[in-house]
mmCIF file of the protein (N, C-alpha, C, O) and its ligand, coordinates in Angstrom:
data_MODEL
# 
_entry.id   MODEL 
# 
loop_
_entity.id 
_entity.type 
_entity.pdbx_number_of_molecules 
1 polymer     1 
2 non-polymer 1 
# 
_entity_poly.entity_id                      1 
_entity_poly.type                           'polypeptide(L)' 
_entity_poly.nstd_linkage                   no 
_entity_poly.nstd_monomer                   no 
_entity_poly.pdbx_seq_one_letter_code       MQFGGTLQLHEGTRMWPVLMGNIGELLVDRRRFETFLCSGCGKVEFFMPPDP 
_entity_poly.pdbx_seq_one_letter_code_can   MQFGGTLQLHEGTRMWPVLMGNIGELLVDRRRFETFLCSGCGKVEFFMPPDP 
_entity_poly.pdbx_strand_id                 A 
# 
loop_
_entity_poly_seq.entity_id 
_entity_poly_seq.num 
_entity_poly_seq.mon_id 
_entity_poly_seq.hetero 
1 1  MET n 
1 2  GLN n 
1 3  PHE n 
1 4  GLY n 
1 5  GLY n 
1 6  THR n 
1 7  LEU n 
1 8  GLN n 
1 9  LEU n 
1 10 HIS n 
1 11 GLU n 
1 12 GLY n 
1 13 THR n 
1 14 ARG n 
1 15 MET n 
1 16 TRP n 
1 17 PRO n 
1 18 VAL n 
1 19 LEU n 
1 20 MET n 
1 21 GLY n 
1 22 ASN n 
1 23 ILE n 
1 24 GLY n 
1 25 GLU n 
1 26 LEU n 
1 27 LEU n 
1 28 VAL n 
1 29 ASP n 
1 30 ARG n 
1 31 ARG n 
1 32 ARG n 
1 33 PHE n 
1 34 GLU n 
1 35 THR n 
1 36 PHE n 
1 37 LEU n 
1 38 CYS n 
1 39 SER n 
1 40 GLY n 
1 41 CYS n 
1 42 GLY n 
1 43 LYS n 
1 44 VAL n 
1 45 GLU n 
1 46 PHE n 
1 47 PHE n 
1 48 MET n 
1 49 PRO n 
1 50 PRO n 
1 51 ASP n 
1 52 PRO n 
# 
loop_
_struct_asym.id 
_struct_asym.entity_id 
A 1 
B 2 
# 
loop_
_chem_comp.id 
_chem_comp.type 
_chem_comp.mon_nstd_flag 
ARG 'L-peptide linking' y 
ASN 'L-peptide linking' y 
ASP 'L-peptide linking' y 
CYS 'L-peptide linking' y 
GLN 'L-peptide linking' y 
GLU 'L-peptide linking' y 
GLY 'peptide linking'   y 
HIS 'L-peptide linking' y 
ILE 'L-peptide linking' y 
LEU 'L-peptide linking' y 
LYS 'L-peptide linking' y 
MET 'L-peptide linking' y 
PHE 'L-peptide linking' y 
PRO 'L-peptide linking' y 
SER 'L-peptide linking' y 
THR 'L-peptide linking' y 
TRP 'L-peptide linking' y 
VAL 'L-peptide linking' y 
ZN  non-polymer         . 
# 
_pdbx_entity_nonpoly.entity_id   2 
_pdbx_entity_nonpoly.name        ? 
_pdbx_entity_nonpoly.comp_id     ZN 
# 
_pdbx_nonpoly_scheme.asym_id         B 
_pdbx_nonpoly_scheme.entity_id       2 
_pdbx_nonpoly_scheme.mon_id          ZN 
_pdbx_nonpoly_scheme.ndb_seq_num     1 
_pdbx_nonpoly_scheme.pdb_seq_num     101 
_pdbx_nonpoly_scheme.auth_seq_num    101 
_pdbx_nonpoly_scheme.pdb_mon_id      ZN 
_pdbx_nonpoly_scheme.auth_mon_id     ZN 
_pdbx_nonpoly_scheme.pdb_strand_id   A 
_pdbx_nonpoly_scheme.pdb_ins_code    . 
# 
loop_
_atom_site.group_PDB 
_atom_site.id 
_atom_site.type_symbol 
_atom_site.label_atom_id 
_atom_site.label_alt_id 
_atom_site.label_comp_id 
_atom_site.label_asym_id 
_atom_site.label_entity_id 
_atom_site.label_seq_id 
_atom_site.pdbx_PDB_ins_code 
_atom_site.Cartn_x 
_atom_site.Cartn_y 
_atom_site.Cartn_z 
_atom_site.occupancy 
_atom_site.B_iso_or_equiv 
_atom_site.pdbx_formal_charge 
_atom_site.auth_seq_id 
_atom_site.auth_comp_id 
_atom_site.auth_asym_id 
_atom_site.auth_atom_id 
_atom_site.pdbx_PDB_model_num 
ATOM   1   N  N  . MET A 1 1  ? 0.844   -1.180 -0.002 1.00 0.00 ? 1   MET A N  1 
ATOM   2   C  CA . MET A 1 1  ? 0.005   -0.020 0.006  1.00 0.00 ? 1   MET A CA 1 
ATOM   3   C  C  . MET A 1 1  ? 0.859   1.221  0.014  1.00 0.00 ? 1   MET A C  1 
ATOM   4   O  O  . MET A 1 1  ? 1.890   1.257  0.685  1.00 0.00 ? 1   MET A O  1 
ATOM   5   N  N  . GLN A 1 2  ? 0.466   2.206  -0.692 1.00 0.00 ? 2   GLN A N  1 
ATOM   6   C  CA . GLN A 1 2  ? 1.232   3.419  -0.902 1.00 0.00 ? 2   GLN A CA 1 
ATOM   7   C  C  . GLN A 1 2  ? 0.376   4.625  -0.558 1.00 0.00 ? 2   GLN A C  1 
ATOM   8   O  O  . GLN A 1 2  ? -0.774  4.716  -0.987 1.00 0.00 ? 2   GLN A O  1 
ATOM   9   N  N  . PHE A 1 3  ? 0.916   5.532  0.198  1.00 0.00 ? 3   PHE A N  1 
ATOM   10  C  CA . PHE A 1 3  ? 0.129   6.703  0.596  1.00 0.00 ? 3   PHE A CA 1 
ATOM   11  C  C  . PHE A 1 3  ? -0.295  7.508  -0.619 1.00 0.00 ? 3   PHE A C  1 
ATOM   12  O  O  . PHE A 1 3  ? 0.532   7.842  -1.468 1.00 0.00 ? 3   PHE A O  1 
ATOM   13  N  N  . GLY A 1 4  ? -1.567  7.818  -0.704 1.00 0.00 ? 4   GLY A N  1 
ATOM   14  C  CA . GLY A 1 4  ? -2.063  8.499  -1.871 1.00 0.00 ? 4   GLY A CA 1 
ATOM   15  C  C  . GLY A 1 4  ? -2.349  9.987  -1.642 1.00 0.00 ? 4   GLY A C  1 
ATOM   16  O  O  . GLY A 1 4  ? -2.715  10.716 -2.564 1.00 0.00 ? 4   GLY A O  1 
ATOM   17  N  N  . GLY A 1 5  ? -2.172  10.417 -0.379 1.00 0.00 ? 5   GLY A N  1 
ATOM   18  C  CA . GLY A 1 5  ? -2.343  11.826 -0.106 1.00 0.00 ? 5   GLY A CA 1 
ATOM   19  C  C  . GLY A 1 5  ? -3.492  12.083 0.866  1.00 0.00 ? 5   GLY A C  1 
ATOM   20  O  O  . GLY A 1 5  ? -4.375  11.245 1.047  1.00 0.00 ? 5   GLY A O  1 
ATOM   21  N  N  . THR A 1 6  ? -3.460  13.253 1.483  1.00 0.00 ? 6   THR A N  1 
ATOM   22  C  CA . THR A 1 6  ? -4.544  13.725 2.284  1.00 0.00 ? 6   THR A CA 1 
ATOM   23  C  C  . THR A 1 6  ? -5.447  14.651 1.515  1.00 0.00 ? 6   THR A C  1 
ATOM   24  O  O  . THR A 1 6  ? -4.979  15.644 0.957  1.00 0.00 ? 6   THR A O  1 
ATOM   25  N  N  . LEU A 1 7  ? -6.736  14.353 1.471  1.00 0.00 ? 7   LEU A N  1 
ATOM   26  C  CA . LEU A 1 7  ? -7.635  15.150 0.720  1.00 0.00 ? 7   LEU A CA 1 
ATOM   27  C  C  . LEU A 1 7  ? -8.472  16.017 1.651  1.00 0.00 ? 7   LEU A C  1 
ATOM   28  O  O  . LEU A 1 7  ? -8.918  15.570 2.708  1.00 0.00 ? 7   LEU A O  1 
ATOM   29  N  N  . GLN A 1 8  ? -8.672  17.240 1.248  1.00 0.00 ? 8   GLN A N  1 
ATOM   30  C  CA . GLN A 1 8  ? -9.533  18.149 2.020  1.00 0.00 ? 8   GLN A CA 1 
ATOM   31  C  C  . GLN A 1 8  ? -10.853 18.332 1.244  1.00 0.00 ? 8   GLN A C  1 
ATOM   32  O  O  . GLN A 1 8  ? -10.862 18.584 0.040  1.00 0.00 ? 8   GLN A O  1 
ATOM   33  N  N  . LEU A 1 9  ? -11.924 18.198 1.958  1.00 0.00 ? 9   LEU A N  1 
ATOM   34  C  CA . LEU A 1 9  ? -13.226 18.479 1.287  1.00 0.00 ? 9   LEU A CA 1 
ATOM   35  C  C  . LEU A 1 9  ? -13.640 19.882 1.693  1.00 0.00 ? 9   LEU A C  1 
ATOM   36  O  O  . LEU A 1 9  ? -13.394 20.319 2.817  1.00 0.00 ? 9   LEU A O  1 
ATOM   37  N  N  . HIS A 1 10 ? -14.265 20.570 0.770  1.00 0.00 ? 10  HIS A N  1 
ATOM   38  C  CA . HIS A 1 10 ? -14.644 21.932 0.974  1.00 0.00 ? 10  HIS A CA 1 
ATOM   39  C  C  . HIS A 1 10 ? -16.193 22.046 1.224  1.00 0.00 ? 10  HIS A C  1 
ATOM   40  O  O  . HIS A 1 10 ? -16.974 21.168 0.860  1.00 0.00 ? 10  HIS A O  1 
ATOM   41  N  N  . GLU A 1 11 ? -16.544 23.097 1.816  1.00 0.00 ? 11  GLU A N  1 
ATOM   42  C  CA . GLU A 1 11 ? -17.965 23.334 1.996  1.00 0.00 ? 11  GLU A CA 1 
ATOM   43  C  C  . GLU A 1 11 ? -18.626 23.296 0.599  1.00 0.00 ? 11  GLU A C  1 
ATOM   44  O  O  . GLU A 1 11 ? -18.078 23.808 -0.377 1.00 0.00 ? 11  GLU A O  1 
ATOM   45  N  N  . GLY A 1 12 ? -19.790 22.689 0.538  1.00 0.00 ? 12  GLY A N  1 
ATOM   46  C  CA . GLY A 1 12 ? -20.456 22.663 -0.718 1.00 0.00 ? 12  GLY A CA 1 
ATOM   47  C  C  . GLY A 1 12 ? -20.118 21.497 -1.576 1.00 0.00 ? 12  GLY A C  1 
ATOM   48  O  O  . GLY A 1 12 ? -20.594 21.376 -2.705 1.00 0.00 ? 12  GLY A O  1 
ATOM   49  N  N  . THR A 1 13 ? -19.265 20.603 -1.023 1.00 0.00 ? 13  THR A N  1 
ATOM   50  C  CA . THR A 1 13 ? -18.901 19.407 -1.791 1.00 0.00 ? 13  THR A CA 1 
ATOM   51  C  C  . THR A 1 13 ? -20.047 18.390 -1.586 1.00 0.00 ? 13  THR A C  1 
ATOM   52  O  O  . THR A 1 13 ? -19.945 17.474 -0.770 1.00 0.00 ? 13  THR A O  1 
ATOM   53  N  N  . ARG A 1 14 ? -21.118 18.578 -2.338 1.00 0.00 ? 14  ARG A N  1 
ATOM   54  C  CA . ARG A 1 14 ? -22.301 17.784 -2.105 1.00 0.00 ? 14  ARG A CA 1 
ATOM   55  C  C  . ARG A 1 14 ? -22.422 16.598 -3.076 1.00 0.00 ? 14  ARG A C  1 
ATOM   56  O  O  . ARG A 1 14 ? -23.393 15.841 -3.062 1.00 0.00 ? 14  ARG A O  1 
ATOM   57  N  N  . MET A 1 15 ? -21.397 16.478 -3.908 1.00 0.00 ? 15  MET A N  1 
ATOM   58  C  CA . MET A 1 15 ? -21.455 15.358 -4.856 1.00 0.00 ? 15  MET A CA 1 
ATOM   59  C  C  . MET A 1 15 ? -20.983 14.050 -4.193 1.00 0.00 ? 15  MET A C  1 
ATOM   60  O  O  . MET A 1 15 ? -21.285 12.961 -4.681 1.00 0.00 ? 15  MET A O  1 
ATOM   61  N  N  . TRP A 1 16 ? -20.265 14.162 -3.114 1.00 0.00 ? 16  TRP A N  1 
ATOM   62  C  CA . TRP A 1 16 ? -19.756 12.928 -2.484 1.00 0.00 ? 16  TRP A CA 1 
ATOM   63  C  C  . TRP A 1 16 ? -20.871 11.962 -2.080 1.00 0.00 ? 16  TRP A C  1 
ATOM   64  O  O  . TRP A 1 16 ? -20.780 10.772 -2.384 1.00 0.00 ? 16  TRP A O  1 
ATOM   65  N  N  . PRO A 1 17 ? -21.902 12.431 -1.415 1.00 0.00 ? 17  PRO A N  1 
ATOM   66  C  CA . PRO A 1 17 ? -22.988 11.465 -1.081 1.00 0.00 ? 17  PRO A CA 1 
ATOM   67  C  C  . PRO A 1 17 ? -23.621 10.879 -2.360 1.00 0.00 ? 17  PRO A C  1 
ATOM   68  O  O  . PRO A 1 17 ? -24.010 9.712  -2.386 1.00 0.00 ? 17  PRO A O  1 
ATOM   69  N  N  . VAL A 1 18 ? -23.714 11.675 -3.379 1.00 0.00 ? 18  VAL A N  1 
ATOM   70  C  CA . VAL A 1 18 ? -24.303 11.186 -4.611 1.00 0.00 ? 18  VAL A CA 1 
ATOM   71  C  C  . VAL A 1 18 ? -23.432 10.086 -5.219 1.00 0.00 ? 18  VAL A C  1 
ATOM   72  O  O  . VAL A 1 18 ? -23.920 9.061  -5.694 1.00 0.00 ? 18  VAL A O  1 
ATOM   73  N  N  . LEU A 1 19 ? -22.090 10.348 -5.184 1.00 0.00 ? 19  LEU A N  1 
ATOM   74  C  CA . LEU A 1 19 ? -21.147 9.382  -5.782 1.00 0.00 ? 19  LEU A CA 1 
ATOM   75  C  C  . LEU A 1 19 ? -20.928 8.181  -4.952 1.00 0.00 ? 19  LEU A C  1 
ATOM   76  O  O  . LEU A 1 19 ? -20.745 7.092  -5.495 1.00 0.00 ? 19  LEU A O  1 
ATOM   77  N  N  . MET A 1 20 ? -20.935 8.319  -3.615 1.00 0.00 ? 20  MET A N  1 
ATOM   78  C  CA . MET A 1 20 ? -20.452 7.279  -2.747 1.00 0.00 ? 20  MET A CA 1 
ATOM   79  C  C  . MET A 1 20 ? -21.473 6.838  -1.697 1.00 0.00 ? 20  MET A C  1 
ATOM   80  O  O  . MET A 1 20 ? -21.137 6.038  -0.824 1.00 0.00 ? 20  MET A O  1 
ATOM   81  N  N  . GLY A 1 21 ? -22.648 7.312  -1.755 1.00 0.00 ? 21  GLY A N  1 
ATOM   82  C  CA . GLY A 1 21 ? -23.663 6.861  -0.776 1.00 0.00 ? 21  GLY A CA 1 
ATOM   83  C  C  . GLY A 1 21 ? -23.311 7.166  0.627  1.00 0.00 ? 21  GLY A C  1 
ATOM   84  O  O  . GLY A 1 21 ? -22.838 8.259  0.940  1.00 0.00 ? 21  GLY A O  1 
ATOM   85  N  N  . ASN A 1 22 ? -23.543 6.184  1.507  1.00 0.00 ? 22  ASN A N  1 
ATOM   86  C  CA . ASN A 1 22 ? -23.312 6.471  2.936  1.00 0.00 ? 22  ASN A CA 1 
ATOM   87  C  C  . ASN A 1 22 ? -21.884 6.779  3.245  1.00 0.00 ? 22  ASN A C  1 
ATOM   88  O  O  . ASN A 1 22 ? -21.629 7.554  4.166  1.00 0.00 ? 22  ASN A O  1 
ATOM   89  N  N  . ILE A 1 23 ? -20.948 6.233  2.549  1.00 0.00 ? 23  ILE A N  1 
ATOM   90  C  CA . ILE A 1 23 ? -19.511 6.567  2.760  1.00 0.00 ? 23  ILE A CA 1 
ATOM   91  C  C  . ILE A 1 23 ? -19.328 8.032  2.418  1.00 0.00 ? 23  ILE A C  1 
ATOM   92  O  O  . ILE A 1 23 ? -18.627 8.748  3.133  1.00 0.00 ? 23  ILE A O  1 
ATOM   93  N  N  . GLY A 1 24 ? -19.909 8.467  1.397  1.00 0.00 ? 24  GLY A N  1 
ATOM   94  C  CA . GLY A 1 24 ? -19.843 9.907  1.000  1.00 0.00 ? 24  GLY A CA 1 
ATOM   95  C  C  . GLY A 1 24 ? -20.364 10.818 2.081  1.00 0.00 ? 24  GLY A C  1 
ATOM   96  O  O  . GLY A 1 24 ? -19.775 11.861 2.365  1.00 0.00 ? 24  GLY A O  1 
ATOM   97  N  N  . GLU A 1 25 ? -21.477 10.422 2.690  1.00 0.00 ? 25  GLU A N  1 
ATOM   98  C  CA . GLU A 1 25 ? -22.025 11.196 3.783  1.00 0.00 ? 25  GLU A CA 1 
ATOM   99  C  C  . GLU A 1 25 ? -21.014 11.291 4.940  1.00 0.00 ? 25  GLU A C  1 
ATOM   100 O  O  . GLU A 1 25 ? -20.874 12.346 5.558  1.00 0.00 ? 25  GLU A O  1 
ATOM   101 N  N  . LEU A 1 26 ? -20.333 10.217 5.220  1.00 0.00 ? 26  LEU A N  1 
ATOM   102 C  CA . LEU A 1 26 ? -19.323 10.187 6.233  1.00 0.00 ? 26  LEU A CA 1 
ATOM   103 C  C  . LEU A 1 26 ? -18.155 11.123 5.922  1.00 0.00 ? 26  LEU A C  1 
ATOM   104 O  O  . LEU A 1 26 ? -17.641 11.845 6.777  1.00 0.00 ? 26  LEU A O  1 
ATOM   105 N  N  . LEU A 1 27 ? -17.773 11.067 4.659  1.00 0.00 ? 27  LEU A N  1 
ATOM   106 C  CA . LEU A 1 27 ? -16.665 11.929 4.222  1.00 0.00 ? 27  LEU A CA 1 
ATOM   107 C  C  . LEU A 1 27 ? -17.030 13.403 4.296  1.00 0.00 ? 27  LEU A C  1 
ATOM   108 O  O  . LEU A 1 27 ? -16.188 14.227 4.651  1.00 0.00 ? 27  LEU A O  1 
ATOM   109 N  N  . VAL A 1 28 ? -18.238 13.742 3.975  1.00 0.00 ? 28  VAL A N  1 
ATOM   110 C  CA . VAL A 1 28 ? -18.663 15.166 4.045  1.00 0.00 ? 28  VAL A CA 1 
ATOM   111 C  C  . VAL A 1 28 ? -18.620 15.597 5.503  1.00 0.00 ? 28  VAL A C  1 
ATOM   112 O  O  . VAL A 1 28 ? -18.224 16.719 5.821  1.00 0.00 ? 28  VAL A O  1 
ATOM   113 N  N  . ASP A 1 29 ? -19.029 14.697 6.378  1.00 0.00 ? 29  ASP A N  1 
ATOM   114 C  CA . ASP A 1 29 ? -19.016 15.004 7.805  1.00 0.00 ? 29  ASP A CA 1 
ATOM   115 C  C  . ASP A 1 29 ? -17.634 15.270 8.333  1.00 0.00 ? 29  ASP A C  1 
ATOM   116 O  O  . ASP A 1 29 ? -17.414 16.199 9.110  1.00 0.00 ? 29  ASP A O  1 
ATOM   117 N  N  . ARG A 1 30 ? -16.680 14.425 7.893  1.00 0.00 ? 30  ARG A N  1 
ATOM   118 C  CA . ARG A 1 30 ? -15.310 14.541 8.376  1.00 0.00 ? 30  ARG A CA 1 
ATOM   119 C  C  . ARG A 1 30 ? -14.504 15.590 7.660  1.00 0.00 ? 30  ARG A C  1 
ATOM   120 O  O  . ARG A 1 30 ? -13.636 16.235 8.248  1.00 0.00 ? 30  ARG A O  1 
ATOM   121 N  N  . ARG A 1 31 ? -14.799 15.763 6.367  1.00 0.00 ? 31  ARG A N  1 
ATOM   122 C  CA . ARG A 1 31 ? -14.167 16.787 5.516  1.00 0.00 ? 31  ARG A CA 1 
ATOM   123 C  C  . ARG A 1 31 ? -12.701 16.563 5.233  1.00 0.00 ? 31  ARG A C  1 
ATOM   124 O  O  . ARG A 1 31 ? -12.119 17.300 4.437  1.00 0.00 ? 31  ARG A O  1 
ATOM   125 N  N  . ARG A 1 32 ? -12.085 15.579 5.848  1.00 0.00 ? 32  ARG A N  1 
ATOM   126 C  CA . ARG A 1 32 ? -10.651 15.349 5.599  1.00 0.00 ? 32  ARG A CA 1 
ATOM   127 C  C  . ARG A 1 32 ? -10.399 13.863 5.731  1.00 0.00 ? 32  ARG A C  1 
ATOM   128 O  O  . ARG A 1 32 ? -10.842 13.240 6.696  1.00 0.00 ? 32  ARG A O  1 
ATOM   129 N  N  . PHE A 1 33 ? -9.695  13.290 4.774  1.00 0.00 ? 33  PHE A N  1 
ATOM   130 C  CA . PHE A 1 33 ? -9.355  11.889 4.878  1.00 0.00 ? 33  PHE A CA 1 
ATOM   131 C  C  . PHE A 1 33 ? -8.087  11.603 4.107  1.00 0.00 ? 33  PHE A C  1 
ATOM   132 O  O  . PHE A 1 33 ? -7.681  12.375 3.238  1.00 0.00 ? 33  PHE A O  1 
ATOM   133 N  N  . GLU A 1 34 ? -7.474  10.495 4.432  1.00 0.00 ? 34  GLU A N  1 
ATOM   134 C  CA . GLU A 1 34 ? -6.268  10.078 3.807  1.00 0.00 ? 34  GLU A CA 1 
ATOM   135 C  C  . GLU A 1 34 ? -6.543  8.871  2.907  1.00 0.00 ? 34  GLU A C  1 
ATOM   136 O  O  . GLU A 1 34 ? -7.388  8.028  3.208  1.00 0.00 ? 34  GLU A O  1 
ATOM   137 N  N  . THR A 1 35 ? -5.812  8.813  1.806  1.00 0.00 ? 35  THR A N  1 
ATOM   138 C  CA . THR A 1 35 ? -6.023  7.722  0.860  1.00 0.00 ? 35  THR A CA 1 
ATOM   139 C  C  . THR A 1 35 ? -4.743  6.906  0.733  1.00 0.00 ? 35  THR A C  1 
ATOM   140 O  O  . THR A 1 35 ? -3.638  7.449  0.760  1.00 0.00 ? 35  THR A O  1 
ATOM   141 N  N  . PHE A 1 36 ? -4.908  5.617  0.596  1.00 0.00 ? 36  PHE A N  1 
ATOM   142 C  CA . PHE A 1 36 ? -3.799  4.682  0.340  1.00 0.00 ? 36  PHE A CA 1 
ATOM   143 C  C  . PHE A 1 36 ? -4.106  3.888  -0.888 1.00 0.00 ? 36  PHE A C  1 
ATOM   144 O  O  . PHE A 1 36 ? -5.228  3.411  -1.061 1.00 0.00 ? 36  PHE A O  1 
ATOM   145 N  N  . LEU A 1 37 ? -3.141  3.737  -1.737 1.00 0.00 ? 37  LEU A N  1 
ATOM   146 C  CA . LEU A 1 37 ? -3.338  3.003  -3.014 1.00 0.00 ? 37  LEU A CA 1 
ATOM   147 C  C  . LEU A 1 37 ? -2.468  1.768  -3.056 1.00 0.00 ? 37  LEU A C  1 
ATOM   148 O  O  . LEU A 1 37 ? -1.351  1.748  -2.538 1.00 0.00 ? 37  LEU A O  1 
ATOM   149 N  N  . CYS A 1 38 ? -3.009  0.733  -3.688 1.00 0.00 ? 38  CYS A N  1 
ATOM   150 C  CA . CYS A 1 38 ? -2.223  -0.431 -4.005 1.00 0.00 ? 38  CYS A CA 1 
ATOM   151 C  C  . CYS A 1 38 ? -1.840  -0.432 -5.466 1.00 0.00 ? 38  CYS A C  1 
ATOM   152 O  O  . CYS A 1 38 ? -2.717  -0.558 -6.319 1.00 0.00 ? 38  CYS A O  1 
ATOM   153 N  N  . SER A 1 39 ? -0.594  -0.300 -5.784 1.00 0.00 ? 39  SER A N  1 
ATOM   154 C  CA . SER A 1 39 ? -0.140  -0.265 -7.164 1.00 0.00 ? 39  SER A CA 1 
ATOM   155 C  C  . SER A 1 39 ? -0.285  -1.627 -7.836 1.00 0.00 ? 39  SER A C  1 
ATOM   156 O  O  . SER A 1 39 ? -0.289  -1.734 -9.062 1.00 0.00 ? 39  SER A O  1 
ATOM   157 N  N  . GLY A 1 40 ? -0.406  -2.688 -6.991 1.00 0.00 ? 40  GLY A N  1 
ATOM   158 C  CA . GLY A 1 40 ? -0.511  -4.018 -7.562 1.00 0.00 ? 40  GLY A CA 1 
ATOM   159 C  C  . GLY A 1 40 ? -1.902  -4.277 -8.154 1.00 0.00 ? 40  GLY A C  1 
ATOM   160 O  O  . GLY A 1 40 ? -2.016  -4.730 -9.293 1.00 0.00 ? 40  GLY A O  1 
ATOM   161 N  N  . CYS A 1 41 ? -2.945  -3.995 -7.394 1.00 0.00 ? 41  CYS A N  1 
ATOM   162 C  CA . CYS A 1 41 ? -4.275  -4.392 -7.836 1.00 0.00 ? 41  CYS A CA 1 
ATOM   163 C  C  . CYS A 1 41 ? -5.184  -3.159 -8.002 1.00 0.00 ? 41  CYS A C  1 
ATOM   164 O  O  . CYS A 1 41 ? -6.318  -3.299 -8.460 1.00 0.00 ? 41  CYS A O  1 
ATOM   165 N  N  . GLY A 1 42 ? -4.712  -1.971 -7.643 1.00 0.00 ? 42  GLY A N  1 
ATOM   166 C  CA . GLY A 1 42 ? -5.493  -0.766 -7.873 1.00 0.00 ? 42  GLY A CA 1 
ATOM   167 C  C  . GLY A 1 42 ? -6.474  -0.465 -6.764 1.00 0.00 ? 42  GLY A C  1 
ATOM   168 O  O  . GLY A 1 42 ? -7.268  0.469  -6.879 1.00 0.00 ? 42  GLY A O  1 
ATOM   169 N  N  . LYS A 1 43 ? -6.435  -1.241 -5.684 1.00 0.00 ? 43  LYS A N  1 
ATOM   170 C  CA . LYS A 1 43 ? -7.334  -1.000 -4.573 1.00 0.00 ? 43  LYS A CA 1 
ATOM   171 C  C  . LYS A 1 43 ? -7.042  0.339  -3.918 1.00 0.00 ? 43  LYS A C  1 
ATOM   172 O  O  . LYS A 1 43 ? -5.883  0.711  -3.733 1.00 0.00 ? 43  LYS A O  1 
ATOM   173 N  N  . VAL A 1 44 ? -8.083  1.049  -3.575 1.00 0.00 ? 44  VAL A N  1 
ATOM   174 C  CA . VAL A 1 44 ? -7.904  2.321  -2.855 1.00 0.00 ? 44  VAL A CA 1 
ATOM   175 C  C  . VAL A 1 44 ? -8.641  2.193  -1.518 1.00 0.00 ? 44  VAL A C  1 
ATOM   176 O  O  . VAL A 1 44 ? -9.793  1.765  -1.444 1.00 0.00 ? 44  VAL A O  1 
ATOM   177 N  N  . GLU A 1 45 ? -7.905  2.591  -0.453 1.00 0.00 ? 45  GLU A N  1 
ATOM   178 C  CA . GLU A 1 45 ? -8.553  2.566  0.874  1.00 0.00 ? 45  GLU A CA 1 
ATOM   179 C  C  . GLU A 1 45 ? -8.512  3.978  1.461  1.00 0.00 ? 45  GLU A C  1 
ATOM   180 O  O  . GLU A 1 45 ? -7.586  4.758  1.236  1.00 0.00 ? 45  GLU A O  1 
ATOM   181 N  N  . PHE A 1 46 ? -9.570  4.260  2.225  1.00 0.00 ? 46  PHE A N  1 
ATOM   182 C  CA . PHE A 1 46 ? -9.684  5.566  2.814  1.00 0.00 ? 46  PHE A CA 1 
ATOM   183 C  C  . PHE A 1 46 ? -9.533  5.462  4.334  1.00 0.00 ? 46  PHE A C  1 
ATOM   184 O  O  . PHE A 1 46 ? -10.085 4.553  4.954  1.00 0.00 ? 46  PHE A O  1 
ATOM   185 N  N  . PHE A 1 47 ? -8.811  6.360  4.910  1.00 0.00 ? 47  PHE A N  1 
ATOM   186 C  CA . PHE A 1 47 ? -8.662  6.434  6.381  1.00 0.00 ? 47  PHE A CA 1 
ATOM   187 C  C  . PHE A 1 47 ? -9.037  7.841  6.821  1.00 0.00 ? 47  PHE A C  1 
ATOM   188 O  O  . PHE A 1 47 ? -8.647  8.819  6.183  1.00 0.00 ? 47  PHE A O  1 
ATOM   189 N  N  . MET A 1 48 ? -9.771  7.943  7.878  1.00 0.00 ? 48  MET A N  1 
ATOM   190 C  CA . MET A 1 48 ? -10.192 9.227  8.384  1.00 0.00 ? 48  MET A CA 1 
ATOM   191 C  C  . MET A 1 48 ? -9.455  9.518  9.704  1.00 0.00 ? 48  MET A C  1 
ATOM   192 O  O  . MET A 1 48 ? -9.845  8.991  10.746 1.00 0.00 ? 48  MET A O  1 
ATOM   193 N  N  . PRO A 1 49 ? -8.410  10.338 9.677  1.00 0.00 ? 49  PRO A N  1 
ATOM   194 C  CA . PRO A 1 49 ? -7.674  10.635 10.882 1.00 0.00 ? 49  PRO A CA 1 
ATOM   195 C  C  . PRO A 1 49 ? -8.541  11.457 11.851 1.00 0.00 ? 49  PRO A C  1 
ATOM   196 O  O  . PRO A 1 49 ? -9.409  12.212 11.413 1.00 0.00 ? 49  PRO A O  1 
ATOM   197 N  N  . PRO A 1 50 ? -8.313  11.318 13.130 1.00 0.00 ? 50  PRO A N  1 
ATOM   198 C  CA . PRO A 1 50 ? -9.098  12.120 14.087 1.00 0.00 ? 50  PRO A CA 1 
ATOM   199 C  C  . PRO A 1 50 ? -8.784  13.613 13.913 1.00 0.00 ? 50  PRO A C  1 
ATOM   200 O  O  . PRO A 1 50 ? -7.661  13.983 13.570 1.00 0.00 ? 50  PRO A O  1 
ATOM   201 N  N  . ASP A 1 51 ? -9.768  14.445 14.148 1.00 0.00 ? 51  ASP A N  1 
ATOM   202 C  CA . ASP A 1 51 ? -9.523  15.855 14.015 1.00 0.00 ? 51  ASP A CA 1 
ATOM   203 C  C  . ASP A 1 51 ? -8.523  16.314 15.082 1.00 0.00 ? 51  ASP A C  1 
ATOM   204 O  O  . ASP A 1 51 ? -8.553  15.822 16.210 1.00 0.00 ? 51  ASP A O  1 
ATOM   205 N  N  . PRO A 1 52 ? -7.671  17.219 14.746 1.00 0.00 ? 52  PRO A N  1 
ATOM   206 C  CA . PRO A 1 52 ? -6.686  17.746 15.709 1.00 0.00 ? 52  PRO A CA 1 
ATOM   207 C  C  . PRO A 1 52 ? -7.324  18.520 16.831 1.00 0.00 ? 52  PRO A C  1 
ATOM   208 O  O  . PRO A 1 52 ? -6.624  19.020 17.712 1.00 0.00 ? 52  PRO A O  1 
HETATM 209 ZN ZN . ZN  B 2 .  ? -3.463  -4.907 -3.840 1.00 0.00 2 101 ZN  A ZN 1 
# 
């Protein structure tokens, strides 16, 4: 697994729930999450670090 970066969601990012369903709702709530990629099979995993 390879770190894919930390993504920031902005106010008004309302497409996430549409695109990702319940997970999207969670992402909108957290607004920040980290991504990890597997270069072998293309799997992407999301991690939501605790807010500082
Ligand atoms: Zn893999």
